[in-house]
C-alpha beads as a LAMMPS data file, in Angstrom:
LAMMPS data file: protein, C-alpha beads

64 atoms
63 bonds

1 atom types
1 bond types

-500.0 500.0 xlo xhi
-500.0 500.0 ylo yhi
-500.0 500.0 zlo zhi

Masses

1 110.0

Atoms # bond

1 1 1 -89.291 -30.467 -354.291
2 1 1 -89.696 -27.536 -351.897
3 1 1 -86.346 -26.075 -352.953
4 1 1 -87.299 -26.384 -356.610
5 1 1 -90.526 -24.507 -355.955
6 1 1 -88.898 -21.800 -353.863
7 1 1 -85.927 -21.261 -356.168
8 1 1 -87.403 -21.745 -359.633
9 1 1 -91.188 -21.390 -359.632
10 1 1 -92.056 -18.917 -356.887
11 1 1 -91.000 -15.708 -358.564
12 1 1 -93.494 -13.524 -356.755
13 1 1 -93.243 -12.148 -353.243
14 1 1 -95.710 -13.113 -350.552
15 1 1 -96.908 -9.497 -350.331
16 1 1 -97.605 -9.327 -354.065
17 1 1 -99.394 -12.693 -353.957
18 1 1 -101.523 -11.501 -351.043
19 1 1 -102.450 -8.340 -352.971
20 1 1 -103.543 -10.434 -355.965
21 1 1 -105.660 -12.695 -353.759
22 1 1 -107.314 -9.797 -351.905
23 1 1 -108.129 -7.963 -355.147
24 1 1 -109.557 -11.154 -356.611
25 1 1 -111.778 -11.667 -353.581
26 1 1 -112.951 -8.056 -353.690
27 1 1 -113.921 -8.483 -357.347
28 1 1 -115.699 -11.811 -356.635
29 1 1 -113.490 -13.635 -359.130
30 1 1 -114.075 -17.372 -359.500
31 1 1 -110.425 -18.083 -360.135
32 1 1 -107.529 -16.277 -358.558
33 1 1 -104.275 -17.258 -360.216
34 1 1 -101.001 -16.141 -358.705
35 1 1 -97.880 -16.508 -360.796
36 1 1 -97.085 -17.713 -364.288
37 1 1 -97.067 -21.349 -363.207
38 1 1 -100.674 -21.033 -362.026
39 1 1 -101.767 -19.632 -365.392
40 1 1 -99.955 -22.387 -367.284
41 1 1 -101.409 -25.158 -365.118
42 1 1 -104.890 -23.640 -365.305
43 1 1 -104.879 -23.521 -369.117
44 1 1 -103.284 -26.940 -369.393
45 1 1 -106.034 -28.376 -367.217
46 1 1 -108.766 -26.570 -369.170
47 1 1 -107.461 -27.808 -372.518
48 1 1 -106.551 -31.351 -371.435
49 1 1 -108.463 -32.197 -368.229
50 1 1 -107.510 -35.877 -368.007
51 1 1 -104.094 -35.718 -369.629
52 1 1 -102.955 -32.798 -367.480
53 1 1 -103.466 -34.783 -364.275
54 1 1 -101.477 -37.711 -365.660
55 1 1 -98.723 -35.421 -366.922
56 1 1 -98.449 -33.672 -363.569
57 1 1 -98.185 -37.053 -361.857
58 1 1 -95.314 -38.054 -364.124
59 1 1 -93.520 -34.748 -363.597
60 1 1 -93.799 -34.890 -359.813
61 1 1 -92.505 -38.490 -359.773
62 1 1 -89.456 -37.487 -361.810
63 1 1 -88.758 -34.399 -359.717
64 1 1 -89.502 -35.947 -356.331

Bonds

1 1 1 2
2 1 2 3
3 1 3 4
4 1 4 5
5 1 5 6
6 1 6 7
7 1 7 8
8 1 8 9
9 1 9 10
10 1 10 11
11 1 11 12
12 1 12 13
13 1 13 14
14 1 14 15
15 1 15 16
16 1 16 17
17 1 17 18
18 1 18 19
19 1 19 20
20 1 20 21
21 1 21 22
22 1 22 23
23 1 23 24
24 1 24 25
25 1 25 26
26 1 26 27
27 1 27 28
28 1 28 29
29 1 29 30
30 1 30 31
31 1 31 32
32 1 32 33
33 1 33 34
34 1 34 35
35 1 35 36
36 1 36 37
37 1 37 38
38 1 38 39
39 1 39 40
40 1 40 41
41 1 41 42
42 1 42 43
43 1 43 44
44 1 44 45
45 1 45 46
46 1 46 47
47 1 47 48
48 1 48 49
49 1 49 50
50 1 50 51
51 1 51 52
52 1 52 53
53 1 53 54
54 1 54 55
55 1 55 56
56 1 56 57
57 1 57 58
58 1 58 59
59 1 59 60
60 1 60 61
61 1 61 62
62 1 62 63
63 1 63 64
């Protein structure tokens, strides 16, 4: 699971992620999303709050 995350999902450097987080804090943002996967999961959860949790559980079982 860690290799999948590091090789496929984490397409942003730690420095870039830190910059996004710091800028978000400085602007008092409620949500600070780093990376495309964060945006996708955020919208999926907003649109389908219950279903998204179940779907994520199924995905992690299949991948793990």
